[in-house]
C-alpha positions in Angstrom: 70.7 0.6 52.3 68.6 1.1 55.6 65.8 -1.4 54.4 68.5 -3.6 52.6 70.3 -4.1 56.1 66.9 -4.9 57.7 66.5 -7.6 55.4 69.4 -9.3 56.0 69.3 -9.3 59.6 65.2 -10.4 59.5 66.3 -13.2 56.5 69.0 -14.7 59.2 66.6 -14.7 62.4 63.9 -16.4 60.3 66.2 -18.7 58.9 67.5 -19.3 62.4 64.1 -19.8 63.8 63.4 -22.5 60.9 66.1 -24.4 61.6 66.0 -24.8 65.3 62.7 -24.5 66.0 63.6 -21.9 68.8 60.4 -20.0 67.7 60.8 -17.5 70.9 63.5 -17.5 72.2 67.4 -18.3 71.5 69.9 -19.1 74.1 72.1 -16.3 74.8 75.1 -17.9 73.0 73.2 -18.7 70.0 72.5 -15.4 69.9 75.5 -13.6 70.4 76.8 -16.2 67.3 73.9 -15.2 65.4 74.8 -11.1 65.8 78.5 -11.7 64.5 77.0 -13.2 61.6 74.4 -11.3 60.7 77.0 -8.2 61.3 79.2 -10.2 58.7 76.6 -10.5 56.1 75.6 -7.0 56.3 79.1 -6.2 55.9 80.0 -8.5 53.1 76.6 -7.6 51.1 77.1 -4.3 51.1 81.1 -4.6 49.7 79.2 -6.5 47.2 76.2 -4.0 46.5 78.9 -1.3 46.5 81.3 -2.8 44.1 78.1 -3.7 41.5 76.7 -0.3 41.8 73.5 -1.2 42.9 72.6 1.8 44.7 72.9 3.8 41.5 70.1 2.6 40.1 66.9 4.7 40.0 63.7 2.3 41.3 61.6 3.8 39.3 63.5 2.5 36.1 64.5 -0.8 37.4 63.4 -4.2 34.8 63.5 -7.5 35.1 67.0 -7.6 34.4 67.7 -6.1 37.5 65.6 -7.9 39.9 67.4 -10.9 38.5 70.7 -9.3 39.7 69.5 -8.9 42.8 69.1 -12.4 43.4 72.0 -13.4 42.0 74.1 -10.8 44.2 72.6 -12.3 47.2 73.2 -15.9 46.8 76.9 -14.9 45.7 77.2 -12.9 49.0 75.7 -15.8 51.0 78.6 -18.0 49.9 81.3 -15.6 50.4 79.7 -15.3 54.3 79.9 -19.5 54.2 83.4 -19.4 53.5 84.2 -16.6 56.2 82.0 -18.2 58.6 84.0 -21.6 57.8 86.9 -19.8 58.3 86.5 -18.1 61.9 84.7 -21.4 63.1 81.4 -19.7 63.5 79.4 -22.8 64.4 75.8 -21.2 64.1 76.4 -20.3 60.5 76.2 -23.3 59.0 76.2 -23.5 54.9 72.4 -24.4 55.1 71.7 -21.2 57.2 73.6 -19.2 54.8 72.2 -20.3 51.8 68.1 -20.3 53.1 68.7 -16.6 54.5 70.3 -15.6 51.1 67.3 -16.7 49.4 65.2 -14.7 51.9 67.2 -11.8 51.5 67.2 -11.9 47.7 63.2 -12.5 47.8 62.5 -9.8 50.6 65.1 -7.0 48.2 63.5 -7.6 45.2 59.6 -7.4 46.6 60.3 -4.2 48.5 61.7 -2.7 45.4 58.8 -3.9 43.1 56.5 -2.2 45.8 58.1 1.1 45.7 58.2 0.8 41.9 55.0 0.4 41.2 54.1 3.2 44.2 56.3 5.7 41.9 55.1 4.6 38.5 51.7 5.4 39.4 52.8 8.3 40.5 52.2 8.1 44.4 54.2 11.3 45.5 55.4 12.0 49.2 52.3 13.4 50.6 50.3 10.2 49.5 47.9 11.7 47.2 47.6 10.2 43.6 48.3 12.5 41.0 45.2 12.9 38.6 45.6 13.2 35.0 45.3 16.9 33.4 42.0 17.6 32.3 43.6 19.2 29.5 45.9 16.2 28.9 44.7 14.6 25.4 42.8 11.6 25.3 44.5 8.5 23.6 44.1 5.2 22.8 46.8 2.8 21.6 46.7 0.3 18.7 48.8 -2.7 19.5 49.5 -4.5 22.6 52.7 -5.4 22.3 56.7 -4.5 23.8 56.3 -1.4 21.9 52.6 -0.3 23.4 54.3 -1.2 26.8 57.3 1.1 25.9 55.1 3.9 25.3 52.9 3.4 28.7 55.6 3.4 30.1 57.0 6.6 29.0 53.8 8.1 29.7 53.2 6.9 33.3 56.6 8.4 33.9 57.3 11.8 32.4 54.6 12.6 30.2 51.1 11.8 32.0 49.6 15.3 32.5 50.0 15.5 28.5 48.5 12.7 27.6 45.5 10.2 29.3 45.8 6.7 28.0 42.1 5.3 27.6 42.7 2.0 26.5 43.9 0.0 23.8 43.0 -2.2 20.8 44.5 -5.5 19.9 43.1 -7.9 17.5 43.7 -11.2 19.7 40.8 -12.2 21.1 42.2 -14.1 23.4 43.6 -10.7 25.0 40.5 -8.8 25.4 40.2 -7.6 28.8 43.8 -7.5 29.8 45.6 -5.0 30.8 49.5 -3.8 29.5 51.3 -1.7 32.1 47.9 -1.1 33.5 46.1 0.3 30.9 42.8 -2.5 29.5 42.2 -3.9 26.1 39.1 -2.7 25.1 38.2 -4.3 21.5 39.9 -5.3 18.1 39.8 -2.9 14.7 36.3 -3.0 14.4 35.4 -1.1 17.8 37.8 1.6 17.2 35.6 4.0 15.6 32.8 3.3 18.3 35.9 3.4 21.7 36.6 6.7 19.9 33.3 8.2 19.7 32.0 6.9 23.2 35.7 8.1 25.0 36.1 11.1 22.7 39.7 10.3 22.0 41.9 12.7 20.5 44.8 10.8 19.2 45.6 7.8 18.2 49.2 6.1 18.4 49.8 3.1 16.2 51.8 1.2 18.0 52.5 -1.9 16.0 56.1 -2.5 13.9 55.5 -5.9 12.8 52.7 -5.6 10.6 51.9 -6.1 6.8 51.0 -3.4 4.1 47.8 -4.1 3.4 46.5 -4.8 7.3 48.4 -1.2 7.8 46.1 0.2 5.6 42.8 -1.3 6.6 43.9 0.1 10.2 44.3 3.5 9.3 41.7 3.7 7.2 39.5 2.6 9.7 41.3 5.3 12.1 40.4 7.9 9.3 36.3 7.6 10.0 37.6 8.6 13.8 38.0 12.8 14.3 41.3 11.8 16.5 44.7 12.5 14.7 46.7 9.6 14.1 50.4 9.1 15.0 52.6 5.8 13.9 55.4 3.9 14.8 57.8 2.9 11.6 59.3 0.1 10.5 61.3 -2.3 12.7 64.2 -1.1 10.6 64.1 2.2 12.0 63.0 1.0 15.2 66.1 -1.1 15.4 68.1 1.9 14.9 67.2 3.9 17.3 65.3 2.3 20.2 63.3 5.5 21.6 60.1 4.1 20.2 58.1 7.0 21.6 60.8 9.6 20.1 60.0 7.1 16.8 56.2 7.9 16.7 55.5 10.0 13.3 52.4 11.5 11.1 51.0 9.0 9.0 52.2 9.2 5.6 50.2 8.7 3.0 52.7 5.8 1.7 51.1 4.3 5.1 47.7 4.7 3.0 48.9 3.5 -0.3 50.0 0.0 1.6 51.9 -0.9 -1.2 54.1 -4.2 -0.3 57.9 -3.8 -0.5 59.7 -4.5 -3.8 61.8 -7.6 -4.1 64.8 -6.6 -6.0 67.6 -9.0 -8.1 70.0 -7.3 -5.9 73.2 -9.4 -7.8 72.0 -8.5 -11.3 72.2 -4.9 -10.0 75.2 -5.0 -8.3 77.0 -6.8 -11.2 76.0 -3.5 -13.6 77.7 -1.3 -11.0 80.0 -2.2 -8.8 83.7 -1.4 -9.9 82.0 1.0 -13.0 81.9 5.0 -13.0 78.4 5.8 -13.1 76.7 9.3 -14.2 73.3 10.3 -13.1 72.1 14.1 -14.6 70.0 15.8 -12.3 71.1 14.6 -9.3 70.4 16.9 -7.0 66.8 16.7 -7.7 64.6 14.0 -6.2 64.3 11.2 -7.9 68.1 11.8 -9.1 69.3 12.5 -5.7 67.5 9.1 -4.5 69.2 7.7 -7.7 72.8 8.5 -6.3 72.1 7.0 -3.0 70.9 3.1 -3.9 73.5 3.3 -6.4 76.4 4.2 -4.2 75.3 1.4 -2.4 76.5 -1.6 -4.9 80.0 0.3 -4.9 80.6 1.7 -7.9 83.9 2.8 -8.4 83.1 6.8 -9.2 79.5 8.5 -9.0 79.5 11.3 -11.0 76.4 13.9 -10.0 75.8 16.4 -13.0 73.4 19.2 -11.9 73.0 23.0 -12.9 71.4 23.9 -9.3 74.2 24.1 -6.4 72.3 24.3 -3.4 70.9 20.6 -4.2 73.8 19.3 -5.7 76.1 20.7 -2.7 73.3 18.6 0.0 73.8 15.1 -1.8 77.2 15.7 -2.0 77.3 16.3 1.8 75.5 13.4 2.6 77.1 11.1 0.4 80.5 11.9 1.3 79.4 11.6 5.5 77.8 8.1 4.5 80.8 6.7 2.4 83.8 8.7 2.8 86.0 6.1 1.2 83.6 6.2 -2.2 84.7 8.0 -5.0 82.1 10.9 -5.6 82.5 14.1 -7.7 79.9 16.5 -7.8 79.4 19.1 -10.8 77.8 22.0 -11.9 76.6 21.5 -15.2 74.0 22.2 -17.4 72.7 19.1 -20.0 71.8 22.2 -22.6 75.7 23.2 -22.8 76.9 20.7 -25.2 80.8 21.5 -25.5 80.5 21.0 -21.1 78.8 17.4 -21.3 81.4 16.3 -23.9 83.9 17.7 -21.7 82.6 15.8 -18.5 82.5 12.2 -20.3 85.4 12.6 -21.8 87.6 13.0 -18.2 85.1 10.4 -16.4 84.1 7.7 -19.2 81.1 6.7 -17.6 79.6 3.1 -18.1 76.0 3.8 -16.9 74.2 6.9 -17.3 70.7 7.9 -15.6 69.2 10.7 -17.4 66.9 12.4 -14.4 67.7 16.3 -15.5 64.7 17.6 -16.6 61.9 20.5 -16.0 59.1 18.6 -14.9 56.8 21.1 -13.3 53.4 21.1 -15.7 52.0 25.0 -15.4 55.5 26.4 -15.8 56.4 24.8 -18.3 53.0 25.8 -19.6 54.0 29.4 -19.0 57.5 28.8 -20.2 57.4 26.2 -23.0 60.6 27.2 -25.2 62.4 26.6 -21.7 61.1 22.7 -21.5 61.7 22.6 -24.9 65.2 24.0 -24.5 66.0 21.7 -21.5 64.0 18.5 -22.0 64.3 17.8 -25.8 67.5 19.8 -26.8 69.3 18.5 -23.0 68.2 14.9 -23.5 69.4 14.9 -27.1 73.0 16.2 -26.0 73.1 13.7 -23.2 72.0 11.5 -25.8 74.7 11.9 -28.6 77.5 12.3 -25.3 76.6 8.5 -24.6 77.0 7.4 -28.4 80.3 9.1 -28.9 81.9 8.1 -25.6 80.8 4.5 -26.0 78.4 4.4 -22.8 77.4 0.8 -22.1 73.7 1.8 -21.0 71.9 4.9 -20.9 68.4 5.0 -19.0 65.8 7.8 -19.7 63.7 8.7 -16.6 60.6 9.8 -18.6 57.0 10.3 -16.9 53.1 9.2 -17.5 52.4 12.8 -18.7 54.5 11.6 -22.1 51.4 9.3 -22.8 49.0 11.0 -25.4 50.4 14.4 -23.4 48.2 17.4 -23.1 51.0 19.4 -22.0 54.2 21.1 -23.1 55.9 19.0 -20.3 54.4 15.8 -21.5 55.0 16.2 -24.8 58.6 17.1 -24.7 59.6 14.4 -22.4 57.4 11.9 -25.2 59.8 13.8 -27.7 62.6 12.1 -25.2 61.7 8.9 -25.7 61.6 9.1 -29.3 65.2 10.1 -29.0 66.3 7.3 -27.1 64.5 5.0 -29.1 65.8 6.4 -32.2 69.4 6.5 -31.4 69.4 2.7 -30.2 69.2 1.8 -33.2 71.9 3.2 -34.5 74.5 3.4 -31.8 76.7 0.4 -29.6 75.1 1.5 -26.5 71.9 0.6 -24.6 69.3 3.3 -24.7 66.0 3.0 -22.6 63.5 4.5 -20.6 61.7 4.6 -17.6 58.3 5.3 -17.2 56.2 6.0 -13.9 53.8 8.3 -12.5 54.0 10.7 -9.8 56.3 10.3 -6.6 55.3 10.9 -3.2 57.3 14.1 -1.7 58.7 15.2 -4.6 59.7 18.5 -5.6 56.3 20.1 -6.6 54.2 16.9 -5.2 51.1 17.6 -4.5 51.3 15.9 -0.4 53.7 18.1 0.4 51.7 21.4 -0.6 48.6 19.7 0.9 50.6 19.3 4.3 51.6 22.9 4.4 48.4 24.1 3.9 46.6 21.7 6.2 49.2 23.4 8.6 48.5 26.6 7.8 45.2 26.5 8.4 43.7 25.6 4.9 41.9 25.6 2.4 43.5 22.9 0.7 43.2 23.4 -3.3 42.3 20.3 -5.4 41.8 21.4 -9.2 39.3 19.0 -9.8 36.8 16.7 -7.6 37.4 13.8 -9.9 41.1 14.1 -11.1 42.9 10.9 -10.4 46.7 9.9 -10.7 49.6 7.1 -9.9 51.6 7.3 -6.9 54.7 5.6 -5.9 57.1 6.4 -3.2 60.9 7.9 -4.4 62.6 4.6 -3.0 60.2 2.3 -4.8 60.1 4.3 -8.4 64.3 4.0 -7.9 64.5 0.7 -6.8 62.0 -0.6 -10.2 64.0 1.7 -12.3 67.8 0.4 -10.9 65.9 -3.3 -12.1 64.7 -2.3 -14.9 68.3 -1.3 -15.9 69.4 -4.8 -15.6 66.8 -6.2 -18.3 67.7 -3.4 -20.7 69.0 -4.5 -24.6 68.2 -1.4 -25.5 65.0 0.4 -27.3 62.8 -0.7 -24.6 60.5 1.9 -23.0 60.2 0.4 -19.6 56.5 0.8 -17.5 56.6 0.7 -13.8 52.8 -0.9 -12.2 51.9 2.1 -10.3 49.2 0.3 -8.3 45.6 1.7 -8.4 45.4 5.1 -9.4 44.4 7.7 -6.3 41.6 10.4 -6.2 43.7 13.7 -5.2 40.1 14.8 -3.8 40.5 11.5 -1.4 44.2 12.1 -0.9 43.3 15.4 0.9 40.4 14.1 2.4 42.6 11.3 4.3 45.6 14.2 4.7 43.3 16.0 6.8 41.3 13.1 8.9 44.6 11.9 9.7 45.9 15.3 11.5 42.6 14.9 13.5 40.9 17.4 11.4 37.0 17.7 9.9 37.5 17.7 6.1 35.5 20.9 5.1 34.6 22.0 9.2 37.9 22.4 10.2 39.6 22.3 7.2 37.8 23.8 3.8 38.8 21.8 0.0 38.4 24.2 -2.4 38.3 23.2 -6.1 40.1 25.5 -8.3 39.4 24.2 -11.6 41.9 22.4 -14.0 45.4 24.5 -14.8 47.0 24.7 -18.3 47.8 21.4 -19.9 46.4 19.4 -17.0 44.8 15.8 -17.6 41.6 14.7 -15.6 43.4 11.1 -15.7 46.6 10.0 -16.2 47.9 7.0 -18.5 50.9 4.8 -17.9 50.6 2.9 -21.4 49.5 4.3 -25.0 47.1 2.2 -26.8 49.1 1.3 -29.7 52.1 0.5 -27.7 50.8 -2.9 -26.1 52.6 -4.5 -22.9 54.9 -7.4 -22.6 55.9 -9.0 -19.4 59.5 -9.1 -17.6 61.1 -11.0 -14.8 59.8 -8.7 -12.7 56.2 -8.6 -11.5 55.9 -4.7 -11.3 58.0 -3.6 -14.6 56.6 -4.3 -18.0 57.7 -3.3 -21.2 55.9 -1.2 -24.1 56.5 -2.4 -27.8 59.0 0.1 -30.1 57.9 2.9 -31.5 59.0 2.6 -35.6 61.3 5.8 -35.6 64.9 6.4 -37.1 67.3 8.8 -36.6 66.3 11.0 -39.7 62.4 11.4 -38.5 64.6 12.7 -35.3 66.5 15.3 -37.2 63.5 16.5 -39.0 61.5 16.7 -35.6 64.3 18.6 -33.9 64.7 21.0 -36.5 61.3 22.0 -36.8 61.8 22.9 -32.7 64.9 24.8 -33.7 62.6 26.8 -35.9 60.4 27.7 -33.2 63.8 28.5 -30.8 65.0 31.0 -33.8 61.8 33.2 -34.3 62.3 36.8 -32.4 58.5 36.5 -31.9 56.9 33.1 -31.1 53.0 32.8 -29.6 52.2 29.9 -27.6 49.8 29.1 -30.7 52.7 28.4 -33.0 54.5 26.1 -29.8 51.2 24.0 -30.0 51.3 23.4 -34.0 54.9 22.4 -33.9 53.9 20.3 -31.1 51.4 18.4 -32.9 53.3 18.2 -35.8 56.1 16.8 -34.4 54.6 14.5 -31.8 51.4 13.4 -33.6 49.7 12.3 -30.1 49.5 15.5 -28.4 46.1 17.0 -27.9 44.8 20.0 -25.9 43.4 19.0 -22.6 39.8 20.1 -23.1 39.8 17.5 -25.9 40.9 14.7 -23.8 39.2 15.6 -20.5 36.1 15.8 -22.3 36.3 12.5 -23.4 37.2 11.1 -19.9 34.4 12.8 -18.8 
């Protein structure tokens, strides 16, 4: 406030000298009137600044818009002073002098505030000594020289200079090389990352580019893996807009970032026309795939969403989540087992669903090897019950969530899912309901997925366990898989097995290496990678398509259709009878179960046979 008063007085004195050319001495009468005008100006400016709460601002955090406000308020105040001077007939205070003084006042007020802010931002404290960066501070490299980098640097300089020592910035725009962002120099482009990290012993990399295509993000992150620095990353612009605290949005790099897949384009109109104002039922709706199906289905405004699951905790969680986000939607969460035929029929009779998504299944390969009868009861007989209920209550369309492990299966889980595909295709031939299946590989972050396991093992200091150095899998994010399931649903006429394009297969060993490196650690030094051997029923390579099926394109470039199997409901009845006999036995060996599997599912093989061929 005192500095502002000084600026006002000095500006009027300077303006008067410029107007009158009286550089050294002003006449006494002129001085008296000038002092009166200065006094009036001080009062007016103070009133205006207090009304607009300018003195409530913390100078350290003022920005361009605040400085513009000071200039505007100075002009307004000078006009008010001119009006008062005119009313009081103070000849000395001409409009010319007031406007000139107002310009000077605005410039001086903004100038000294910028100087003060500059000093504060660079941590010049009251004793006049620049605070040194803490020797223990993490040495930080920032990728991207845009607004996000500016916000992050400002945040660190203001609050966390003892935590982070910003070494420099990386940007691919060659014209920016050598320039600075908030005092931090741009050191090079992506090709210089490894060199800069090595020379400057970088501990941490912040990837601050929110607007970037997936391929370029993947390339830059792959370069970052060649350093020993931990990488943190800003999410996409959509997440940043929701929460503008950029620094808080920085997160660890996920494996999805490394895969670098392009966003999926959907025909939302076709999906909406099938779902809107219809009753939709999802089995296994509390699981990782089922719950994401529910999240995406409800966006298309169904008349009612019926979520069926046997596990109450997951079901309760998704019910709470959806009801909080969509309080006006009709959502029914129902505890029920797909093994219970009578209970299923009660649900179908009550709700009469138009669409059914069947995601309920036992999917964990090693567990199902240890409990094969449970896989048969749940996956085979459970699916058979749901399919028959759909037929009986004239559901319009049924979609089975299948798996790449159903192709040339080498384990009980995959074989049971292959049987489910057979049931769907056979039933479609005799039913008014349109039955179809969608087959895809592993989904990142799902229950039982390898990625959460690796993260947990890294957090605990290792070792990270991989079953075989050459084992590969297809990967897709949960939302990506579900989006394609919904799109495939719009193409279904009945009898199809839709195969999703999962991209290139990923080596699990390479996946483990990437996650360790992006955590700022060195594989097999900081974190050991242990090869444990293939688990029961595990294949080295998964296949999405059987050799005899062939593929046909659909309107979507990531969705294909396998040629239908020549199978009838009579065949299915015989196969179900064979499974029933196994279940009825008082004592049954794993050999009995596998013999039945080979009889019922001709493509079922022992894993040793397939893996030997693959090797």
